[in-house]
C-alpha positions in Angstrom: -12.7 -14.0 -20.2 -10.6 -15.2 -17.4 -10.8 -13.4 -14.0 -7.0 -12.7 -13.8 -7.1 -11.2 -17.3 -10.0 -8.9 -16.4 -8.4 -7.9 -13.2 -5.1 -7.0 -14.9 -7.0 -5.0 -17.6 -9.0 -3.0 -15.0 -5.9 -2.4 -12.9 -4.1 -1.0 -15.9 -7.0 1.4 -16.6 -7.2 2.7 -13.0 -3.7 3.1 -11.5 -4.8 6.3 -9.8 -7.7 4.5 -8.2 -5.4 1.8 -6.8 -3.1 4.5 -5.4 -6.1 6.3 -3.8 -7.4 3.1 -2.2 -3.9 2.3 -0.9 -3.6 5.8 0.6 -7.0 5.4 2.3 -6.1 2.0 3.7 -2.8 3.3 5.0 -4.4 6.3 6.7 -6.9 4.0 8.4 -4.2 1.6 9.6 -1.6 4.2 10.7 -3.1 5.0 14.1 -2.8 1.3 15.2 0.7 1.0 13.7 2.0 4.1 15.4 1.3 2.4 18.8 4.1 -0.1 18.1 7.8 0.4 17.7 8.5 3.5 15.6 11.5 1.9 13.8 9.1 -0.8 12.5 6.4 1.5 11.2 7.4 1.6 7.5 7.9 -2.2 7.4 4.6 -3.0 9.1 2.7 -0.6 6.8 4.4 -2.1 3.7 3.5 -5.6 4.8 -0.1 -4.5 5.5 -0.6 -3.0 2.1 1.2 -5.9 0.3 -1.1 -8.4 2.0 -4.1 -6.5 0.7 -2.8 -7.0 -2.9 -1.4 -3.6 -3.8 1.5 -3.6 -6.2 5.0 -2.9 -5.1 5.3 0.5 -6.8 2.0 1.7 -5.2 3.1 0.4 -1.8 6.5 2.1 -2.0 4.9 5.4 -2.9 2.3 5.3 -0.2 4.8 4.3 2.5 7.1 7.2 1.5 4.2 9.6 1.6 2.8 8.4 4.9 6.0 7.6 6.8 8.4 10.0 5.2 11.1 7.5 4.5 11.7 4.7 2.0 10.6 1.1 2.6 12.7 -0.9 4.9 13.6 -4.5 4.1 
């Protein structure tokens, strides 16, 4: 089997696991992000999680939970 196919299958089986990992990553990164400009916090957190390969829906949910506002473009 090809690696992308296996990855997609495993991702579909464990959506809660990806969400939990994204939450953990966000919580670890938030202290450093909070030292910057407050108006850029949501954008910087979104970018951080996207670079780590989390899907857009997971990233949007985690950013809303951690920052308390929707993602900023």
